[in-house]
FIZANU-297549 format. One record per residue (C-alpha): chain; y, z, x; residue number from 1; residue in three letters. Coordinates in nm, 4 decimals, m for minus. Layout:
N
A|Y|Z|X|NUM|ALA
...
//
This chain:
511
A|11.5801|4.5775|m5.1899|1|UNK
A|11.8332|4.6956|m4.9312|2|UNK
A|11.6103|4.6493|m4.6261|3|UNK
A|11.5535|4.2898|m4.7257|4|UNK
A|11.9261|4.2259|m4.7236|5|UNK
A|11.9858|4.4083|m4.3989|6|UNK
A|11.7317|4.2084|m4.2057|7|UNK
A|11.8032|3.8677|m4.3604|8|UNK
A|11.4652|3.8430|m4.5283|9|UNK
A|11.2879|3.8602|m4.1903|10|UNK
A|10.9447|4.0148|m4.1966|11|UNK
A|10.9879|4.2956|m3.9468|12|UNK
A|10.7147|4.5317|m4.0660|13|UNK
A|10.4661|4.6494|m3.8077|14|UNK
A|10.1252|4.4871|m3.8085|15|UNK
A|9.8735|4.7135|m3.9847|16|UNK
A|9.5314|4.7217|m3.8330|17|UNK
A|9.2859|4.8056|m4.1108|18|UNK
A|8.9273|4.8860|m4.0355|19|UNK
A|8.7098|4.6294|m4.2060|20|UNK
A|8.3640|4.6608|m4.3510|21|UNK
A|8.4052|5.0321|m4.4241|22|UNK
A|8.3436|5.1626|m4.7750|23|UNK
A|8.4504|5.5224|m4.6909|24|UNK
A|8.7327|5.6218|m4.9231|25|UNK
A|8.8618|5.8474|m4.6456|26|UNK
A|8.9184|5.5498|m4.4088|27|UNK
A|9.2574|5.5614|m4.2334|28|UNK
A|9.5061|5.2843|m4.1430|29|UNK
A|9.6179|5.2902|m3.7788|30|UNK
A|9.9676|5.1483|m3.7093|31|UNK
A|10.0166|4.9787|m3.3734|32|UNK
A|10.3279|5.0992|m3.1943|33|UNK
A|10.5588|4.8063|m3.1062|34|UNK
A|10.8227|4.8501|m2.8376|35|UNK
A|11.1900|4.7666|m2.8837|36|UNK
A|11.2875|4.4071|m2.8028|37|UNK
A|11.3567|4.3164|m2.4409|38|UNK
A|11.6327|4.0707|m2.3480|39|UNK
A|11.4846|3.7573|m2.1902|40|UNK
A|11.7722|3.5099|m2.1521|41|UNK
A|12.1155|3.3926|m2.2590|42|UNK
A|12.1840|3.0189|m2.2819|43|UNK
A|12.3923|2.8909|m2.1194|44|UNK
A|12.3324|3.1482|m1.8488|45|UNK
A|12.6043|3.2793|m1.6207|46|UNK
A|12.5587|2.9883|m1.3817|47|UNK
A|12.6224|2.7384|m1.6611|48|UNK
A|12.9400|2.6069|m1.8190|49|UNK
A|13.1057|2.7545|m2.1244|50|UNK
A|13.4235|2.5590|m2.1568|51|UNK
A|13.6568|2.4853|m2.4480|52|UNK
A|13.5942|2.4228|m2.8148|53|UNK
A|13.3261|2.5505|m3.0516|54|UNK
A|13.0187|2.6408|m2.8497|55|UNK
A|12.6714|2.7687|m2.9280|56|UNK
A|12.5296|3.0636|m2.7350|57|UNK
A|12.1632|3.1594|m2.7728|58|UNK
A|12.0419|3.5118|m2.6916|59|UNK
A|11.6619|3.5316|m2.6679|60|UNK
A|11.4311|3.8355|m2.6665|61|UNK
A|11.0594|3.8852|m2.6004|62|UNK
A|10.9697|3.9261|m2.9689|63|UNK
A|11.0985|3.8355|m3.3121|64|UNK
A|11.4180|4.0150|m3.4028|65|UNK
A|11.6406|4.0964|m3.6953|66|UNK
A|12.0161|4.0963|m3.7205|67|UNK
A|12.2504|4.1829|m4.0066|68|UNK
A|12.4962|3.8960|m4.0435|69|UNK
A|12.7668|4.1405|m4.1511|70|UNK
A|12.7632|4.2633|m3.7893|71|UNK
A|12.8660|3.9243|m3.6500|72|UNK
A|13.2283|4.0412|m3.6319|73|UNK
A|13.1239|4.3131|m3.3861|74|UNK
A|13.0207|4.0483|m3.1322|75|UNK
A|13.3199|3.9300|m2.9310|76|UNK
A|13.4088|3.6560|m2.6869|77|UNK
A|13.7105|3.7472|m2.4763|78|UNK
A|13.7822|4.0288|m2.7182|79|UNK
A|13.7820|3.8080|m3.0320|80|UNK
A|13.5120|3.8135|m3.2968|81|UNK
A|13.2755|3.5171|m3.2798|82|UNK
A|13.2624|3.2686|m3.5690|83|UNK
A|12.9034|3.3444|m3.6672|84|UNK
A|12.5802|3.5044|m3.5517|85|UNK
A|12.2396|3.4826|m3.7153|86|UNK
A|11.8648|3.4593|m3.6696|87|UNK
A|11.7188|3.1475|m3.8258|88|UNK
A|11.3921|3.2309|m4.0000|89|UNK
A|11.1372|3.4239|m3.7951|90|UNK
A|11.2686|3.3950|m3.4439|91|UNK
A|11.3192|3.5740|m3.1156|92|UNK
A|11.6664|3.4253|m3.0751|93|UNK
A|12.0115|3.5168|m3.1994|94|UNK
A|12.2329|3.2090|m3.2357|95|UNK
A|12.6059|3.2655|m3.1880|96|UNK
A|12.8862|3.0197|m3.2539|97|UNK
A|13.2227|3.0934|m3.0970|98|UNK
A|13.5541|2.9225|m3.0343|99|UNK
A|13.6029|2.9139|m2.6588|100|UNK
A|13.9662|2.9360|m2.5495|101|UNK
A|14.1200|2.7714|m2.2452|102|UNK
A|14.0364|3.0440|m1.9984|103|UNK
A|13.8641|3.0154|m1.6623|104|UNK
A|13.6527|3.3207|m1.7455|105|UNK
A|13.4671|3.3822|m2.0732|106|UNK
A|13.3193|3.7252|m2.1554|107|UNK
A|13.0629|3.7771|m2.4318|108|UNK
A|13.0023|4.1319|m2.5586|109|UNK
A|12.7210|4.2348|m2.7946|110|UNK
A|12.7293|4.6104|m2.8604|111|UNK
A|12.4118|4.8138|m2.8423|112|UNK
A|12.2193|4.8722|m3.1618|113|UNK
A|12.2834|4.5408|m3.3397|114|UNK
A|11.9535|4.3751|m3.2483|115|UNK
A|11.6494|4.5159|m3.4261|116|UNK
A|11.2837|4.4588|m3.3427|117|UNK
A|10.9586|4.5379|m3.5221|118|UNK
A|10.9386|4.8879|m3.6713|119|UNK
A|11.3205|4.8864|m3.6660|120|UNK
A|11.3453|4.9707|m3.2998|121|UNK
A|11.6815|4.8556|m3.1686|122|UNK
A|11.7866|4.6950|m2.8456|123|UNK
A|11.9956|4.9919|m2.7404|124|UNK
A|12.2020|4.8446|m2.4568|125|UNK
A|12.5259|4.6528|m2.4505|126|UNK
A|12.4843|4.2864|m2.3624|127|UNK
A|12.7690|4.1560|m2.1454|128|UNK
A|12.7658|3.8009|m2.0133|129|UNK
A|13.0468|3.6420|m1.8098|130|UNK
A|13.0950|3.2699|m1.7509|131|UNK
A|13.3412|3.1567|m1.4855|132|UNK
A|13.4295|2.7978|m1.3967|133|UNK
A|13.2862|2.7527|m1.0502|134|UNK
A|13.5062|2.6395|m0.7667|135|UNK
A|13.4284|2.2916|m0.6451|136|UNK
A|13.2004|2.2835|m0.3413|137|UNK
A|13.3266|2.1771|0.0000|138|UNK
A|13.1156|1.8689|0.0654|139|UNK
A|13.1450|1.4967|0.1347|140|UNK
A|13.2269|1.4284|m0.2285|141|UNK
A|13.5186|1.6699|m0.2567|142|UNK
A|13.6500|1.5574|0.0809|143|UNK
A|13.6617|1.2045|m0.0589|144|UNK
A|13.8299|1.3375|m0.3738|145|UNK
A|14.1114|1.4825|m0.1642|146|UNK
A|14.1406|1.1612|0.0336|147|UNK
A|14.1644|0.9323|m0.2711|148|UNK
A|14.3675|1.1677|m0.4926|149|UNK
A|14.5411|0.9873|m0.7741|150|UNK
A|14.5779|0.6104|m0.7709|151|UNK
A|14.6966|0.2988|m0.9486|152|UNK
A|14.5542|m0.0433|m1.0346|153|UNK
A|14.7395|m0.3651|m0.9532|154|UNK
A|14.5904|m0.5002|m1.2732|155|UNK
A|14.6034|m0.8583|m1.4007|156|UNK
A|14.7298|m1.0017|m1.0758|157|UNK
A|14.4469|m1.1165|m0.8492|158|UNK
A|14.1929|m1.0566|m1.1244|159|UNK
A|14.3502|m1.3346|m1.3308|160|UNK
A|14.0499|m1.5468|m1.4259|161|UNK
A|14.2400|m1.8635|m1.5189|162|UNK
A|14.5354|m1.9579|m1.2994|163|UNK
A|14.6534|m2.2424|m1.5239|164|UNK
A|14.9423|m2.0314|m1.6492|165|UNK
A|14.9983|m1.8278|m1.3344|166|UNK
A|14.9200|m1.4638|m1.2687|167|UNK
A|14.8678|m1.2657|m1.5871|168|UNK
A|15.1070|m0.9930|m1.4754|169|UNK
A|15.3861|m1.2505|m1.4521|170|UNK
A|15.4594|m1.1803|m1.0848|171|UNK
A|15.4184|m1.4707|m0.8436|172|UNK
A|15.4428|m1.2698|m0.5238|173|UNK
A|15.3654|m0.9011|m0.4764|174|UNK
A|15.6015|m0.7203|m0.2382|175|UNK
A|15.5914|m0.3715|m0.0903|176|UNK
A|15.8044|m0.2341|m0.3771|177|UNK
A|15.5319|m0.0945|m0.6086|178|UNK
A|15.3390|0.0502|m0.3157|179|UNK
A|15.6462|0.2255|m0.1792|180|UNK
A|15.7087|0.3777|m0.5224|181|UNK
A|15.3499|0.5004|m0.5377|182|UNK
A|15.3552|0.6512|m0.1911|183|UNK
A|15.6894|0.8173|m0.2581|184|UNK
A|15.5525|0.9790|m0.5745|185|UNK
A|15.2500|1.1215|m0.3939|186|UNK
A|14.9845|0.8670|m0.4925|187|UNK
A|14.7128|0.8093|m0.2369|188|UNK
A|14.5199|0.5003|m0.3458|189|UNK
A|14.5699|0.1565|m0.4949|190|UNK
A|14.2858|m0.0380|m0.6498|191|UNK
A|14.3353|m0.4138|m0.6246|192|UNK
A|14.1040|m0.5976|m0.8647|193|UNK
A|14.0213|m0.9492|m0.7453|194|UNK
A|13.8548|m1.2500|m0.9068|195|UNK
A|13.6997|m1.4636|m0.6325|196|UNK
A|13.4741|m1.7218|m0.7963|197|UNK
A|13.7620|m1.9212|m0.9464|198|UNK
A|13.8829|m1.9754|m0.5907|199|UNK
A|13.5509|m2.1078|m0.4570|200|UNK
A|13.4626|m2.4693|m0.3919|201|UNK
A|13.1360|m2.6448|m0.4738|202|UNK
A|12.9673|m2.4782|m0.1755|203|UNK
A|13.0766|m2.1306|m0.2917|204|UNK
A|13.3264|m2.1011|m0.0074|205|UNK
A|13.6333|m1.8911|m0.0905|206|UNK
A|13.9637|m2.0711|m0.0416|207|UNK
A|14.1098|m1.9521|0.2893|208|UNK
A|14.4650|m1.9433|0.1562|209|UNK
A|14.3563|m1.7187|m0.1303|210|UNK
A|14.1731|m1.4842|0.1052|211|UNK
A|14.4888|m1.4606|0.3143|212|UNK
A|14.6997|m1.3901|0.0051|213|UNK
A|14.4732|m1.1008|m0.0921|214|UNK
A|14.4774|m0.9781|0.2670|215|UNK
A|14.8576|m0.9800|0.2752|216|UNK
A|14.8791|m0.7531|m0.0321|217|UNK
A|14.6091|m0.5233|0.1058|218|UNK
A|14.8186|m0.4935|0.4212|219|UNK
A|15.1310|m0.4054|0.2204|220|UNK
A|14.9487|m0.1206|0.0497|221|UNK
A|14.7953|0.0075|0.3723|222|UNK
A|15.1314|m0.0087|0.5466|223|UNK
A|15.2766|0.2078|0.2688|224|UNK
A|15.0215|0.4738|0.3628|225|UNK
A|14.7806|0.4157|0.0748|226|UNK
A|14.4047|0.3771|0.0654|227|UNK
A|14.2946|0.0452|m0.0829|228|UNK
A|13.9979|m0.0561|m0.2984|229|UNK
A|13.9138|m0.4242|m0.3539|230|UNK
A|13.6358|m0.5473|m0.5804|231|UNK
A|13.4950|m0.8385|m0.7779|232|UNK
A|13.6653|m0.8496|m1.1173|233|UNK
A|13.6351|m1.1002|m1.4039|234|UNK
A|13.4121|m1.3105|m1.1819|235|UNK
A|13.1695|m1.5634|m1.3261|236|UNK
A|12.8785|m1.3163|m1.3194|237|UNK
A|13.0570|m1.0284|m1.4935|238|UNK
A|12.9182|m1.1108|m1.8408|239|UNK
A|12.5999|m1.3025|m1.7518|240|UNK
A|12.3670|m1.0117|m1.6816|241|UNK
A|12.1624|m1.0916|m1.9927|242|UNK
A|12.1253|m1.4595|m1.9017|243|UNK
A|12.0071|m1.3674|m1.5537|244|UNK
A|11.7610|m1.1082|m1.6829|245|UNK
A|11.6037|m1.3740|m1.9048|246|UNK
A|11.5990|m1.6678|m1.6643|247|UNK
A|11.4685|m1.6497|m1.3073|248|UNK
A|11.6521|m1.9622|m1.1922|249|UNK
A|11.9888|m1.8314|m1.3146|250|UNK
A|11.9148|m1.4921|m1.1592|251|UNK
A|11.8320|m1.6472|m0.8229|252|UNK
A|12.1518|m1.8534|m0.8175|253|UNK
A|12.3634|m1.5516|m0.9147|254|UNK
A|12.2041|m1.3344|m0.6472|255|UNK
A|12.2859|m1.6003|m0.3868|256|UNK
A|12.6446|m1.6201|m0.5169|257|UNK
A|12.6929|m1.2428|m0.4942|258|UNK
A|12.5521|m1.2399|m0.1421|259|UNK
A|12.7732|m1.5208|m0.0106|260|UNK
A|13.0829|m1.3862|m0.1865|261|UNK
A|13.0539|m1.0397|m0.0362|262|UNK
A|12.9557|m1.1748|0.3037|263|UNK
A|13.2796|m1.3736|0.3166|264|UNK
A|13.5020|m1.0925|0.1884|265|UNK
A|13.3440|m0.8348|0.4171|266|UNK
A|13.3768|m1.0630|0.7172|267|UNK
A|13.7466|m1.1143|0.6440|268|UNK
A|13.8093|m0.7375|0.6453|269|UNK
A|13.5480|m0.6424|0.9030|270|UNK
A|13.7947|m0.4797|1.1429|271|UNK
A|13.9804|m0.2716|0.8812|272|UNK
A|13.9425|0.1043|0.9071|273|UNK
A|13.7978|0.3502|0.6546|274|UNK
A|14.1105|0.3420|0.4380|275|UNK
A|13.9766|0.0161|0.2905|276|UNK
A|13.6951|0.0587|0.0387|277|UNK
A|13.4867|m0.2143|m0.1208|278|UNK
A|13.3771|m0.1915|m0.4848|279|UNK
A|13.0810|m0.4177|m0.5578|280|UNK
A|13.1504|m0.4952|m0.9248|281|UNK
A|13.3838|m0.4142|m1.2105|282|UNK
A|13.2282|m0.3895|m1.5588|283|UNK
A|12.9065|m0.5914|m1.5466|284|UNK
A|12.7553|m0.6401|m1.8927|285|UNK
A|12.5645|m0.8915|m2.1046|286|UNK
A|12.7644|m1.1304|m2.3208|287|UNK
A|12.9764|m0.9270|m2.5598|288|UNK
A|12.7513|m0.6209|m2.5516|289|UNK
A|12.9510|m0.3332|m2.4035|290|UNK
A|12.7228|m0.0506|m2.5112|291|UNK
A|12.4049|m0.0495|m2.3029|292|UNK
A|12.1713|m0.2800|m2.1204|293|UNK
A|11.8055|m0.3548|m2.1701|294|UNK
A|11.5489|m0.2212|m1.9258|295|UNK
A|11.5426|m0.5596|m1.7501|296|UNK
A|11.9229|m0.5812|m1.7369|297|UNK
A|11.9539|m0.2293|m1.5984|298|UNK
A|11.6995|m0.3020|m1.3279|299|UNK
A|11.8705|m0.6294|m1.2375|300|UNK
A|12.2101|m0.4642|m1.2061|301|UNK
A|12.0654|m0.2153|m0.9595|302|UNK
A|11.9317|m0.5138|m0.7653|303|UNK
A|12.2772|m0.6734|m0.7665|304|UNK
A|12.4305|m0.3543|m0.6311|305|UNK
A|12.1819|m0.3557|m0.3450|306|UNK
A|12.2442|m0.7255|m0.2749|307|UNK
A|12.6197|m0.6605|m0.2492|308|UNK
A|12.5744|m0.3507|m0.0310|309|UNK
A|12.3282|m0.5265|0.1991|310|UNK
A|12.5579|m0.8274|0.2342|311|UNK
A|12.8498|m0.6053|0.3345|312|UNK
A|12.6437|m0.3994|0.5791|313|UNK
A|12.5020|m0.7137|0.7402|314|UNK
A|12.8455|m0.8211|0.8638|315|UNK
A|12.8541|m0.5246|1.1016|316|UNK
A|13.1638|m0.3784|1.2633|317|UNK
A|13.3366|m0.1201|1.0470|318|UNK
A|13.1454|m0.2551|0.7480|319|UNK
A|12.8300|m0.0871|0.8759|320|UNK
A|12.9688|0.2481|0.7631|321|UNK
A|13.2460|0.1458|0.5255|322|UNK
A|13.2510|0.3288|0.1928|323|UNK
A|13.1230|0.1043|m0.0865|324|UNK
A|13.1573|0.1880|m0.4555|325|UNK
A|12.8899|0.0835|m0.7026|326|UNK
A|12.8637|0.1213|m1.0778|327|UNK
A|12.6357|0.0373|m1.3663|328|UNK
A|12.6450|m0.1148|m1.7135|329|UNK
A|13.0059|m0.1779|m1.8227|330|UNK
A|13.1051|0.1043|m1.5846|331|UNK
A|13.0356|0.3359|m1.8802|332|UNK
A|13.0133|0.7028|m1.7783|333|UNK
A|12.6894|0.7722|m1.9646|334|UNK
A|12.5263|0.4445|m1.8571|335|UNK
A|12.6180|0.5090|m1.4946|336|UNK
A|12.4661|0.8575|m1.4988|337|UNK
A|12.1544|0.7438|m1.6830|338|UNK
A|12.0729|0.4235|m1.4937|339|UNK
A|12.2478|0.3883|m1.1588|340|UNK
A|12.0221|0.3811|m0.8537|341|UNK
A|12.1960|0.4508|m0.5235|342|UNK
A|12.0544|0.2386|m0.2395|343|UNK
A|11.8141|0.4559|m0.0478|344|UNK
A|11.9245|0.5750|0.2940|345|UNK
A|12.2902|0.4745|0.2564|346|UNK
A|12.5163|0.7802|0.2793|347|UNK
A|12.8437|0.5892|0.2423|348|UNK
A|12.8178|0.5079|m0.1271|349|UNK
A|13.0703|0.6067|m0.3947|350|UNK
A|12.9863|0.6059|m0.7660|351|UNK
A|13.2456|0.4351|m0.9864|352|UNK
A|13.2966|0.4606|m1.3623|353|UNK
A|13.5658|0.3765|m1.6199|354|UNK
A|13.6743|0.5604|m1.9325|355|UNK
A|13.9362|0.4706|m2.1956|356|UNK
A|13.8145|0.7124|m2.4602|357|UNK
A|13.9061|0.7138|m2.7396|358|UNK
A|13.9433|0.3345|m2.7371|359|UNK
A|14.1468|0.3141|m3.0594|360|UNK
A|14.4199|0.5408|m2.9264|361|UNK
A|14.4106|0.4347|m2.5621|362|UNK
A|14.3881|0.0569|m2.5913|363|UNK
A|14.4218|m0.0547|m2.9539|364|UNK
A|14.6511|0.1841|m3.1447|365|UNK
A|14.8318|m0.0938|m3.3339|366|UNK
A|14.5157|m0.2702|m3.4488|367|UNK
A|14.3469|0.0563|m3.5459|368|UNK
A|14.6459|0.2519|m3.6728|369|UNK
A|14.5649|0.5401|m3.4376|370|UNK
A|14.8901|0.7011|m3.3260|371|UNK
A|14.7896|1.0552|m3.2264|372|UNK
A|14.5284|1.2429|m3.0254|373|UNK
A|14.4015|1.5962|m2.9769|374|UNK
A|14.4064|1.9160|m3.1774|375|UNK
A|14.7376|1.8331|m3.3478|376|UNK
A|14.6454|1.4729|m3.4306|377|UNK
A|14.6523|1.3144|m3.7749|378|UNK
A|14.2987|1.3878|m3.8958|379|UNK
A|14.2887|1.0825|m4.1231|380|UNK
A|14.3492|0.8256|m3.8464|381|UNK
A|14.2546|0.9899|m3.5168|382|UNK
A|13.9138|0.9423|m3.3588|383|UNK
A|13.6816|1.2247|m3.4585|384|UNK
A|13.5018|1.4014|m3.1751|385|UNK
A|13.7048|1.2434|m2.8944|386|UNK
A|13.9585|1.5199|m2.8429|387|UNK
A|14.0331|1.7623|m2.5580|388|UNK
A|13.6860|1.9065|m2.5100|389|UNK
A|13.5350|1.5565|m2.5197|390|UNK
A|13.7320|1.4225|m2.2239|391|UNK
A|13.6583|1.7385|m2.0282|392|UNK
A|13.2867|1.7053|m2.0990|393|UNK
A|13.2761|1.3371|m1.9982|394|UNK
A|13.4398|1.4023|m1.6629|395|UNK
A|13.2398|1.7191|m1.6078|396|UNK
A|12.9203|1.5151|m1.6496|397|UNK
A|13.0256|1.3163|m1.3433|398|UNK
A|13.0964|1.6374|m1.1550|399|UNK
A|12.7489|1.7708|m1.2272|400|UNK
A|12.5711|1.4403|m1.1635|401|UNK
A|12.7506|1.3501|m0.8402|402|UNK
A|13.0313|1.5692|m0.7041|403|UNK
A|12.8259|1.8909|m0.6958|404|UNK
A|12.5470|1.6987|m0.5194|405|UNK
A|12.7772|1.5706|m0.2449|406|UNK
A|12.7988|1.2138|m0.3795|407|UNK
A|13.1591|1.0853|m0.4025|408|UNK
A|13.2637|0.9546|m0.7429|409|UNK
A|13.5845|0.8164|m0.8914|410|UNK
A|13.7157|0.6918|m1.2242|411|UNK
A|13.8306|0.3432|m1.1310|412|UNK
A|14.0087|0.2821|m1.4612|413|UNK
A|14.1584|0.5006|m1.7327|414|UNK
A|14.4878|0.4965|m1.9181|415|UNK
A|14.6697|0.4830|m2.2485|416|UNK
A|14.8941|0.2021|m2.3670|417|UNK
A|15.2626|0.2391|m2.4412|418|UNK
A|15.2897|0.3349|m2.8076|419|UNK
A|15.5288|0.2045|m3.0717|420|UNK
A|15.6944|0.5316|m3.1847|421|UNK
A|15.8470|0.8285|m3.0059|422|UNK
A|15.5953|1.0649|m3.1651|423|UNK
A|15.2986|0.8496|m3.0626|424|UNK
A|15.4363|0.8236|m2.7085|425|UNK
A|15.4586|1.2032|m2.6983|426|UNK
A|15.0863|1.2148|m2.7810|427|UNK
A|15.0272|0.9520|m2.5111|428|UNK
A|15.1998|1.1705|m2.2537|429|UNK
A|15.0000|1.4743|m2.3664|430|UNK
A|14.6744|1.2790|m2.3468|431|UNK
A|14.7431|1.1534|m1.9947|432|UNK
A|14.8337|1.4968|m1.8596|433|UNK
A|14.5351|1.6641|m2.0222|434|UNK
A|14.2975|1.3919|m1.9045|435|UNK
A|14.4205|1.4117|m1.5464|436|UNK
A|14.3896|1.7905|m1.5406|437|UNK
A|14.0327|1.7529|m1.6656|438|UNK
A|13.9738|1.5212|m1.3690|439|UNK
A|14.1015|1.7888|m1.1335|440|UNK
A|13.8545|2.0389|m1.2804|441|UNK
A|13.5746|1.7849|m1.2318|442|UNK
A|13.6812|1.6850|m0.8803|443|UNK
A|13.7183|1.3196|m0.9841|444|UNK
A|13.9850|1.0876|m0.8321|445|UNK
A|14.1597|0.8845|m1.1044|446|UNK
A|14.3113|0.5347|m1.0897|447|UNK
A|14.5256|0.4395|m1.3878|448|UNK
A|14.5072|0.0826|m1.5190|449|UNK
A|14.8415|m0.0991|m1.5053|450|UNK
A|14.8668|m0.4616|m1.6188|451|UNK
A|15.2481|m0.4681|m1.6017|452|UNK
A|15.2823|m0.4146|m1.9753|453|UNK
A|15.6370|m0.3383|m2.0816|454|UNK
A|15.7951|m0.0631|m2.2839|455|UNK
A|15.7968|m0.2547|m2.6147|456|UNK
A|15.4617|m0.0985|m2.7025|457|UNK
A|15.1444|m0.2502|m2.8377|458|UNK
A|14.7745|m0.3013|m2.7788|459|UNK
A|14.6829|m0.3557|m2.4117|460|UNK
A|15.0410|m0.2751|m2.2992|461|UNK
A|14.9406|m0.0689|m1.9957|462|UNK
A|15.2612|m0.0345|m1.7966|463|UNK
A|15.3590|0.2441|m1.5543|464|UNK
A|15.5166|0.0773|m1.2483|465|UNK
A|15.6798|m0.2653|m1.2527|466|UNK
A|15.4689|m0.4927|m1.0330|467|UNK
A|15.7739|m0.6813|m0.9070|468|UNK
A|16.0431|m0.4154|m0.8633|469|UNK
A|15.8460|m0.0935|m0.8245|470|UNK
A|16.0571|0.0723|m1.0965|471|UNK
A|15.8924|0.3056|m1.3458|472|UNK
A|15.8101|0.1463|m1.6798|473|UNK
A|15.9043|0.3620|m1.9776|474|UNK
A|15.9054|0.7390|m1.9231|475|UNK
A|15.9696|0.8024|m1.5505|476|UNK
A|15.8031|1.1436|m1.5712|477|UNK
A|15.4558|1.0121|m1.6496|478|UNK
A|15.3397|0.8969|m1.3062|479|UNK
A|15.4549|1.2140|m1.1206|480|UNK
A|15.3053|1.4189|m1.4054|481|UNK
A|14.9649|1.2507|m1.3690|482|UNK
A|14.9680|1.2969|m0.9916|483|UNK
A|15.0444|1.6669|m1.0296|484|UNK
A|14.7752|1.7116|m1.2948|485|UNK
A|14.5122|1.5412|m1.0793|486|UNK
A|14.5925|1.7185|m0.7565|487|UNK
A|14.7708|2.0538|m0.8075|488|UNK
A|14.5658|2.3455|m0.6776|489|UNK
A|14.7797|2.6014|m0.8620|490|UNK
A|14.5124|2.6967|m1.1131|491|UNK
A|14.6685|3.0308|m1.2018|492|UNK
A|14.9923|2.8779|m1.3284|493|UNK
A|14.8732|2.5313|m1.4282|494|UNK
A|14.5612|2.5649|m1.6380|495|UNK
A|14.4659|2.3899|m1.9627|496|UNK
A|14.6396|2.6434|m2.1836|497|UNK
A|14.9743|2.5376|m2.0368|498|UNK
A|14.9093|2.1740|m2.1309|499|UNK
A|14.7525|2.2567|m2.4688|500|UNK
A|15.0669|2.4384|m2.5756|501|UNK
A|15.2746|2.1250|m2.5083|502|UNK
A|15.0868|1.9123|m2.7583|503|UNK
A|15.3251|1.7395|m2.9992|504|UNK
A|15.2912|1.7842|m3.3742|505|UNK
A|15.2059|1.4748|m3.5745|506|UNK
A|15.4924|1.3079|m3.7597|507|UNK
A|15.4148|1.0287|m4.0028|508|UNK
A|15.6019|0.7035|m3.9171|509|UNK
A|15.9029|0.6297|m4.1354|510|UNK
A|15.8342|0.3683|m4.4007|511|UNK
//
């Protein structure tokens, strides 16, 4: 039956109202007139985000509809036919799947006459929906974004958790050299991770000489014109969240340790201006569980954040209004958004998160055999679902959760290790530029992790600027490239399509 094919087996016949209880053979059947369908909504609506990759668009009407699947090609997004369009079963919604290109504006067009309602009455108007990436708001969050810009981590120096073999980055004394390089390239911030508890005595007093050593490096960075973030990193409580959640005595001792630690650090830097930011914790988690915390662990971590913030505020001076960054379980983006509680009444809090996705390419390419990323990656070894649209979506989550609400937020760590082949390093460069441009779209400051890894390549070899000499490690274009991607306001000439087109093509390593 042709009508059955046209309307995808939907039952679109009008409802027949038959008089009941009448034996008259002349009885008539009255057919109720049903109006044409009325458009109710399009999801996502024009205030939502339609950005990159295969997306689903749902067009909903006020009554069940029919649609001939052969007409899907007549529906266009930015002038190109969508991938599919259909009505699933008996439904009031048309579901459209389309490949969204790297454009700031997306335009959906559904010609009149394609949507059919009961009694075959058509929706006889064109449907035109336009999605445009909104400009970032001008608020406290975006002002902080401009202030912090792009930054760099002095990784594996003060955060060395066991000094038996010296600083992990192999540099005994930090000079002004790396900070001068950063400032000259246009960087605005340096994050200085610090482990404190290994430099405490039996009374939990921080060694004065160590405090002065940290202070001296903070001063070097400030004198170079950079903002500075110092935190607690690899400290004794970083992995004991589970123990504390399960034992009140351990929890009480840890709370006291956090309070005295931050009281001492804050007192040392009490007179420093707003260019110095404190970050309460690094990647607090339970044991070797990096995924998510229990309800008790999540609640306790929020308590720890408040203990640290209160300790800092209690020292007075500039610390009363100093910006303090807090995070949540493992600094994971999704865990932060889901579980972080910002101390009530404190309007100088920054939200911090980390992201090295996909892990196999960014941190462990040798162990995993992952040597490419993105739309041109080797499908058999790359990480499925962690490509261009994924990194955009992760950062955009932070924009929606915090930046658009006026709450400052930064990505305290990201990066990609030096790879072992020229082709893999080309993918590394592509990944870093694309990731940083996604951060610009989201309004998120970015601080790359640098542990002074060298250009030999390998897992955990995160090197960009030599910690001793200030020279670029490996490709000298990468740091300036990341700064430009994070901060350039030239959206017309530097949008994602320009980066996408520079993606390398996968080349199998020579045997």
